[in-house]
C-alpha positions as CSV (number, residue, x, y, z in Angstrom):
1,M,96.9,105.2,205.6
2,A,97.4,103.6,208.9
3,E,97.5,107.6,210.0
4,T,96.9,111.5,209.3
5,L,100.0,112.9,208.1
6,T,101.2,116.0,210.4
7,V,102.9,119.2,208.6
8,I,104.6,121.7,211.2
9,G,104.9,125.2,209.1
10,N,102.9,128.4,208.9
11,Y,101.0,129.2,206.2
12,L,102.6,132.2,205.1
13,S,105.3,130.2,204.3
14,P,106.2,129.3,200.6
15,Y,108.2,126.2,201.8
16,V,104.7,125.4,203.7
17,R,103.1,126.3,201.2
18,K,104.7,123.9,198.3
19,V,104.3,121.0,200.7
20,L,100.4,121.6,201.3
21,V,99.8,122.4,197.4
22,C,101.3,118.4,196.8
23,L,99.1,117.7,199.7
24,E,95.9,119.0,198.2
25,L,97.0,118.0,194.6
26,K,97.1,114.6,195.5
27,G,93.9,114.2,198.2
28,I,95.7,113.6,201.0
29,P,94.7,114.2,204.4
30,Y,96.6,116.2,206.5
31,R,96.8,118.3,209.7
32,I,98.8,121.2,210.3
33,D,100.7,122.6,213.7
34,P,100.7,126.5,212.1
35,I,103.4,127.8,213.7
36,A,105.1,131.1,213.2
37,P,109.1,130.3,211.9
38,F,111.3,130.6,214.7
39,V,108.6,129.9,217.6
40,G,109.2,126.0,217.8
41,N,109.7,124.7,221.2
42,E,112.2,122.6,222.5
43,D,110.8,119.9,221.5
44,F,110.3,121.6,217.9
45,S,113.8,121.7,218.3
46,R,114.5,117.7,218.4
47,L,112.7,117.3,215.2
48,S,113.9,119.9,213.2
49,P,117.3,120.3,214.4
50,L,117.7,123.6,211.7
51,R,114.7,124.9,213.4
52,R,113.2,125.2,210.1
53,I,109.7,124.5,208.6
54,P,107.8,122.7,207.2
55,V,108.7,119.1,209.5
56,L,106.9,116.3,208.2
57,I,105.5,113.8,210.4
58,E,104.0,110.6,209.7
59,G,104.1,107.8,212.9
60,D,108.1,107.6,213.5
61,L,109.3,109.2,210.4
62,V,110.0,112.6,210.4
63,L,111.8,114.8,207.8
64,N,113.2,118.1,206.7
65,D,113.0,120.6,204.1
66,S,110.4,121.2,201.9
67,T,112.1,119.2,198.6
68,V,113.0,115.8,200.7
69,I,109.3,115.9,201.6
70,C,107.7,116.9,197.9
71,E,110.1,113.8,196.7
72,Y,108.9,111.1,200.0
73,L,104.9,112.2,198.6
74,Q,105.7,111.9,195.4
75,D,107.3,107.9,196.0
76,R,104.6,107.3,198.5
77,F,101.6,108.5,196.7
78,P,102.8,108.5,193.5
79,A,99.1,109.8,191.8
80,P,98.8,111.9,190.5
81,S,102.5,112.6,189.3
82,L,104.0,115.8,190.2
83,Y,107.4,115.1,188.5
84,P,107.5,114.6,185.0
85,A,108.0,111.2,183.3
86,D,111.0,112.1,181.6
87,P,114.1,111.6,183.2
88,L,115.7,114.7,181.5
89,E,112.7,117.2,182.1
90,R,112.4,115.6,185.6
91,A,116.1,117.2,186.1
92,K,115.1,120.4,185.1
93,A,111.7,120.2,187.1
94,R,113.7,119.5,190.2
95,W,116.8,122.6,189.0
96,L,113.9,124.9,188.8
97,E,112.5,123.9,191.9
98,E,116.4,124.3,193.5
99,Y,116.7,127.6,191.9
100,A,113.0,129.3,193.2
101,D,114.0,128.0,196.4
102,S,117.8,129.2,197.2
103,Y,117.3,132.6,194.4
104,L,113.6,133.6,195.0
105,G,113.5,132.3,198.6
106,D,117.0,134.7,199.0
107,V,115.6,137.5,197.2
108,V,111.6,137.2,198.2
109,I,111.2,136.0,201.5
110,W,114.8,137.0,203.2
111,R,114.7,140.3,201.3
112,M,111.3,141.4,201.0
113,F,108.9,139.0,203.3
114,F,111.3,139.2,206.2
115,Q,112.3,142.6,206.0
116,K,108.7,144.0,205.7
117,G,106.5,141.4,207.9
118,V,108.5,138.9,210.3
119,R,111.6,141.2,211.6
120,R,108.7,143.9,212.4
121,F,105.7,141.7,214.1
122,L,108.2,138.8,215.5
123,F,111.8,141.1,216.2
124,N,110.5,144.5,216.8
125,Q,113.4,145.2,214.6
126,G,113.0,148.6,212.0
127,T,113.0,147.4,208.0
128,D,116.4,148.4,206.0
129,E,114.5,150.1,203.1
130,E,117.7,150.0,201.5
131,V,117.4,145.5,201.5
132,V,114.0,146.4,200.3
133,R,114.4,148.5,197.3
134,R,117.5,146.4,195.7
135,A,115.3,143.0,196.2
136,R,112.0,144.9,194.1
137,E,114.3,147.3,191.8
138,E,117.8,145.2,191.2
139,E,117.8,141.3,192.6
140,L,114.1,140.4,191.5
141,P,114.5,141.6,188.2
142,V,117.3,139.3,187.7
143,A,115.4,136.4,188.2
144,L,112.6,137.4,186.3
145,D,114.5,138.1,183.5
146,Y,116.3,134.4,183.6
147,L,112.1,132.7,184.1
148,E,110.1,134.8,181.7
149,P,112.0,132.8,178.3
150,R,111.5,129.5,180.3
151,L,107.9,130.1,181.1
152,P,105.2,128.6,178.7
153,G,102.2,131.0,177.0
154,D,99.7,129.2,178.8
155,G,99.4,126.2,181.0
156,W,102.3,124.4,182.7
157,I,106.4,123.9,182.0
158,F,106.0,120.9,181.2
159,G,102.9,119.9,179.9
160,E,101.4,119.0,183.1
161,L,101.6,121.0,186.5
162,S,104.6,120.3,188.1
163,I,106.8,120.8,191.2
164,A,108.4,123.3,188.9
165,D,105.0,125.3,188.2
166,I,104.6,124.8,192.3
167,S,107.2,125.9,193.6
168,I,107.8,129.1,191.6
169,A,103.9,130.2,192.0
170,S,104.9,129.7,195.6
171,F,107.1,132.4,196.1
172,F,105.3,135.0,194.0
173,R,102.7,134.6,196.4
174,N,104.5,136.0,198.8
175,A,105.7,138.6,196.7
176,A,102.4,139.8,196.6
177,F,102.1,139.7,200.2
178,V,104.1,143.2,199.9
179,R,102.7,143.9,197.3
180,Y,104.8,143.2,194.4
181,Q,103.4,142.5,191.2
182,V,105.3,141.4,188.0
183,D,104.7,143.8,185.5
184,P,103.0,142.1,182.5
185,L,104.3,144.5,180.1
186,R,108.0,143.4,180.8
187,W,107.6,140.0,181.9
188,P,103.9,139.2,180.1
189,R,104.7,135.7,180.6
190,T,105.0,135.3,183.9
191,A,103.0,137.2,185.0
192,A,100.5,135.3,183.4
193,F,102.1,132.4,184.8
194,V,101.6,133.3,188.2
195,A,98.0,134.1,187.8
196,R,97.3,131.0,186.7
197,A,98.6,128.8,189.2
198,L,97.6,130.8,191.9
199,A,94.0,130.7,190.4
200,L,94.4,126.7,191.0
201,P,91.8,125.1,193.5
202,A,94.8,124.2,195.6
203,F,96.6,127.3,195.9
204,A,93.1,129.0,196.1
205,R,92.0,127.1,199.3
206,L,95.4,127.7,201.3
207,A,94.4,131.4,200.6
208,T,92.1,132.0,202.3
209,F,93.9,130.7,205.7
210,E,97.4,132.6,204.5
211,D,94.8,136.2,203.8
212,R,93.3,135.9,207.6
213,T,96.9,134.6,209.2
214,L,98.3,137.7,207.9
215,R,96.1,139.9,209.7
216,T,96.0,137.9,212.7
217,P,98.0,138.8,215.5
218,L,100.3,136.1,216.5
219,P,99.0,135.2,219.8
220,E,95.5,134.8,218.0
221,Q,96.3,132.8,214.9
222,R,95.6,129.4,216.3
223,A,92.3,130.4,217.1
224,V,91.2,131.9,214.2
225,L,92.3,129.4,212.4
226,A,90.4,127.0,214.2
227,Q,87.4,129.3,214.0
228,M,87.9,129.3,210.2
229,G,88.3,125.1,210.1
230,A,92.0,124.2,209.6
231,P,92.5,121.2,210.1
232,L,94.6,121.9,213.3
233,T,97.0,119.6,215.1
234,E,95.3,119.2,218.9
235,T,99.1,120.5,220.5
236,T,101.4,122.4,218.9
237,Y,105.2,123.3,219.0
238,G,105.0,127.0,218.7
239,D,104.8,128.6,222.1
240,A,108.0,129.9,222.5
241,A,109.6,133.4,222.5
242,P,111.0,133.8,218.9
243,R,114.3,133.2,218.3
244,Y,116.5,132.8,215.0
245,G,117.4,129.5,213.6
246,V,120.6,127.9,212.9
247,M,119.6,128.3,209.6
248,R,117.4,130.0,207.2
249,L,114.0,128.5,206.3
250,G,113.4,126.1,203.6
């Protein structure tokens, strides 16, 4: 490889986590500028016109959107494969990735994690507890009912670990940040699947940085991550005041 890849995006984002897990599993070296959502400066806006994370940079190439990035990584570094070889199964894996990014993203991130964390700590706004209640008690159970019969009792959805497994698990990691755990009595396959996925070394390595980020005030995060040995970039795009992007994260 000519130069190390650069990822712009915070460790706490499930979309960033999906990309980082792919990089870890493929053994691809990278640097990260772990900016929080919504704090990118004008240079970041030029790289990410929708002001979303993650962003991948390789030389002159700039890619936005976690799905686009992961597909590029698969094409660029095909082994080990994180997409099923069979066209039918590959299509199903892409659908489950999209379901996670869209529905779980809306419920877990925007209605739970954003409400309980980002909204308060970045924008100094109150939590809409009714939005959180509805997400936990009504909307997330819809997703769990959908996923339960589609997840394996052991192992991975398509036999080998794939982008579908990575995507789904990434969002339930954020659910845990707001103290939501899948009920193993109601959704036993899903609860076991999430625990199995998050125990993988690639997820576990990232979890140390995630846990510390979660406990550290925003202005101190970069310094703390540097002390922990995170593979940080020399400079950052995250030095602007928080402001909403053109669209939601992804």
